[in-house]
N, C-alpha and C positions, 0 to 999 in steps of 0.2 A: 652700666651690667650688660654685657652681652646676651644675646636669645639664645636659648639652647638649641641645638641642632636636631631637628626631628629626625626619628629612622623611617624607613619606608616600612608599610605593614603588610606582610603578605601572608596568606595562609600555607596549609602542605603544598596544594595543587597549583603553588604560583600566580593564584589568583587574589583581586583585591577588590573589597568591598566598598561599596557608597551608597548611602541613602539620601533620596533627591524628594524634594516636596515642592507643588506649584498648584494654588487653588484649592481642591478639596483631593489633587492626587497625591497619591504616594507611590514612589518607583523604589524598589531594590534593584541594585546594580551590580554584576560581578562582571570583573574585567579581567582579561589576561591576555598576553600577548599570542598575535595569531594573525589570521589573514584579514580582518576587516567583517568579518559576518557580525550580524547585529541580530541578535534574535529577543522579541520582545513577546510575552506570554506564551512560549512555544511556538509561534510564528513569526518569518522574515518580516524584518523593518517594512520594505516594500508592501507586504500584504496589510502589516497590522496599519502602519501610517501610508495613507495612499495619497495622500495631498503631497506634493514635493514641498512645500514651503515645511511643513510638520520632520520630513525626513532633512531637511536643510537646518533646521534647530536641533536635532536631535545628533547631526555631525559637527556642530559649531565648537566644541573643545577640541575636539581632533585637527579643524581647521587651524584654529589659533597656536597650536603647537607645531603644526605642520608633521603630523602623524597621522594622515588619513589611510587607513588599511592597514595600520600596526597593530591593532587589538580586535580580540573578539570580546563582544560584548552578552551577556545575559543577563534580561531585565524582568521582573514582573512587576507590573504595575496595575493599582487598584485607584476606584474613585475619580470622580470628577469627569470631564469631557476628553475628545483628544487633543484638543490644544494644550488643557493643563495637563494630560500625562506627556505630552512631548515635552513640556519644559520640566516636570518632573524627572524624566529619562536624562536629560541634558544636565539637570542638577547633581543627579546620582553620579553619572559619567564624570563630571567633573571632579566632585569630592575621591571618587574612585581613583581618577589620575592623579589628584594631589597626594593620596594616600599611597599611590604606588611609586611617587620618585618625589623628592623634596624641590628638585630642579623646575618641575611644572608649576610650581605654587604661583611664582611672580606673574608669570603671564596669564595662568588664570586668574588671577585677584583682578589684575589689572582690566582685563576683559571683561569683570563682573560675571564670571560663571559661580563663583563661588557663593554671590551671595543670593538667599532666598529671596524671591520676590515675593513682598509681606502684601500685594493685594489679593483681596478676598471679595467674594460676592457680598453686598450689606443685606444684613437680614430685613425681613419685611414685618413694618408696623402695624399693629391694629389700626383702626380707622383712616387705612392707606389704601389703595388701590394694589400698591408695589411698594419698594423701599421707600419713596420718597412721592411718589404719585398719589395725587389726591382725585378721588373720586369725581366725575365731572357736576359740576354745578349747575343746576336746575332752579330756575326762577319760580316757578311754577309747577 
Protein backbone atom coordinates (compact mmCIF):
# COMPACT_ATOMS: atom_id res chain seq x y z
CA UNK A 1 0.00 0.00 0.00
CA UNK A 2 1.49 3.34 -1.08
CA UNK A 3 1.86 6.24 1.31
CA UNK A 4 -0.57 9.13 0.70
CA UNK A 5 1.01 12.28 -0.70
CA UNK A 6 0.98 15.16 1.77
CA UNK A 7 -0.22 18.57 0.63
CA UNK A 8 1.66 21.74 1.56
CA UNK A 9 0.02 23.69 4.42
CA UNK A 10 0.03 27.47 4.02
CA UNK A 11 -2.29 30.05 5.56
CA UNK A 12 -3.95 32.95 3.72
CA UNK A 13 -0.79 35.10 3.84
CA UNK A 14 1.42 32.28 2.41
CA UNK A 15 3.00 31.69 5.80
CA UNK A 16 3.78 28.24 7.17
CA UNK A 17 3.82 27.41 10.88
CA UNK A 18 6.00 25.04 12.89
CA UNK A 19 6.41 24.40 16.61
CA UNK A 20 9.88 23.55 17.85
CA UNK A 21 10.91 22.17 21.23
CA UNK A 22 14.28 21.59 22.91
CA UNK A 23 14.96 21.13 26.63
CA UNK A 24 12.52 23.54 28.33
CA UNK A 25 12.27 25.93 25.36
CA UNK A 26 9.27 26.13 23.03
CA UNK A 27 9.42 28.10 19.77
CA UNK A 28 6.53 29.14 17.55
CA UNK A 29 7.88 29.74 14.04
CA UNK A 30 6.21 31.34 11.01
CA UNK A 31 7.99 31.00 7.66
CA UNK A 32 7.35 32.74 4.34
CA UNK A 33 9.34 33.26 1.14
CA UNK A 34 11.46 36.38 1.42
CA UNK A 35 14.98 37.74 1.74
CA UNK A 36 16.27 35.75 4.69
CA UNK A 37 15.30 38.06 7.55
CA UNK A 38 15.10 36.18 10.85
CA UNK A 39 13.27 37.87 13.74
CA UNK A 40 13.10 36.26 17.17
CA UNK A 41 10.89 37.80 19.87
CA UNK A 42 10.82 41.06 17.90
CA UNK A 43 14.62 41.30 17.67
CA UNK A 44 17.03 40.48 14.85
CA UNK A 45 18.74 37.08 15.08
CA UNK A 46 22.19 38.70 15.48
CA UNK A 47 20.94 40.71 18.46
CA UNK A 48 19.04 37.84 20.10
CA UNK A 49 21.66 35.11 19.54
CA UNK A 50 24.93 37.00 19.97
CA UNK A 51 27.09 33.86 19.80
CA UNK A 52 27.85 32.77 16.20
CA UNK A 53 27.39 29.09 17.14
CA UNK A 54 23.75 29.72 18.06
CA UNK A 55 23.11 31.56 14.79
CA UNK A 56 24.69 28.62 12.96
CA UNK A 57 22.30 26.23 14.72
CA UNK A 58 19.31 28.35 13.66
CA UNK A 59 20.44 28.42 10.01
CA UNK A 60 21.30 24.70 9.71
CA UNK A 61 17.99 23.62 8.06
CA UNK A 62 18.41 26.27 5.35
CA UNK A 63 22.02 25.25 4.71
CA UNK A 64 21.02 21.59 4.42
CA UNK A 65 18.46 22.51 1.74
CA UNK A 66 20.68 25.13 -0.02
CA UNK A 67 17.96 27.72 0.63
CA UNK A 68 19.93 30.24 2.71
CA UNK A 69 18.33 33.68 2.40
CA UNK A 70 15.20 32.37 0.65
CA UNK A 71 12.77 32.57 3.59
CA UNK A 72 11.80 35.17 6.18
CA UNK A 73 11.36 33.77 9.69
CA UNK A 74 9.35 35.24 12.55
CA UNK A 75 9.67 33.29 15.80
CA UNK A 76 8.57 33.66 19.38
CA UNK A 77 10.42 31.52 21.88
CA UNK A 78 9.89 31.00 25.61
CA UNK A 79 11.58 29.00 28.34
CA UNK A 80 15.01 27.48 28.78
CA UNK A 81 18.33 29.12 28.05
CA UNK A 82 19.79 30.45 24.83
CA UNK A 83 21.15 27.07 23.69
CA UNK A 84 17.81 25.35 24.16
CA UNK A 85 16.02 28.24 22.49
CA UNK A 86 18.30 28.04 19.45
CA UNK A 87 17.60 24.31 19.18
CA UNK A 88 13.86 24.95 19.52
CA UNK A 89 13.93 27.58 16.75
CA UNK A 90 15.87 25.16 14.52
CA UNK A 91 13.29 22.44 15.15
CA UNK A 92 10.44 24.87 14.44
CA UNK A 93 12.05 26.08 11.20
CA UNK A 94 12.53 22.48 10.09
CA UNK A 95 8.90 21.59 10.77
CA UNK A 96 7.70 24.73 8.98
CA UNK A 97 9.90 23.93 5.95
CA UNK A 98 8.52 20.39 5.95
CA UNK A 99 4.97 21.78 5.94
CA UNK A 100 5.90 24.36 3.26
CA UNK A 101 7.00 21.82 0.67
CA UNK A 102 6.92 18.03 0.64
CA UNK A 103 10.16 17.85 -1.35
CA UNK A 104 12.13 19.09 1.68
CA UNK A 105 11.03 16.19 3.90
CA UNK A 106 13.64 13.60 2.90
CA UNK A 107 16.62 15.95 3.31
CA UNK A 108 15.37 17.28 6.65
CA UNK A 109 14.64 13.77 7.95
CA UNK A 110 18.08 12.45 6.91
CA UNK A 111 19.76 15.45 8.54
CA UNK A 112 17.95 14.73 11.80
CA UNK A 113 16.23 18.12 11.87
CA UNK A 114 12.69 16.79 12.31
CA UNK A 115 13.52 14.66 15.35
CA UNK A 116 12.92 16.33 18.70
CA UNK A 117 15.99 15.94 20.93
CA UNK A 118 14.61 14.11 23.99
CA UNK A 119 17.43 15.03 26.38
CA UNK A 120 16.29 17.15 29.30
CA UNK A 121 17.82 18.05 32.66
CA UNK A 122 17.43 15.30 35.24
CA UNK A 123 15.49 16.32 38.32
CA UNK A 124 17.12 16.79 41.73
CA UNK A 125 16.47 13.99 44.24
CA UNK A 126 16.05 14.45 47.98
CA UNK A 127 19.09 13.43 50.03
CA UNK A 128 21.38 14.46 47.17
CA UNK A 129 23.27 17.68 46.47
CA UNK A 130 22.24 17.62 42.79
CA UNK A 131 20.53 15.02 40.61
CA UNK A 132 23.12 12.34 41.35
CA UNK A 133 25.91 13.95 43.36
CA UNK A 134 25.95 13.05 47.04
CA UNK A 135 26.90 15.41 49.83
CA UNK A 136 30.57 15.34 50.86
CA UNK A 137 31.34 12.49 53.24
CA UNK A 138 32.64 13.49 56.65
CA UNK A 139 34.25 10.78 58.80
CA UNK A 140 34.04 12.92 61.93
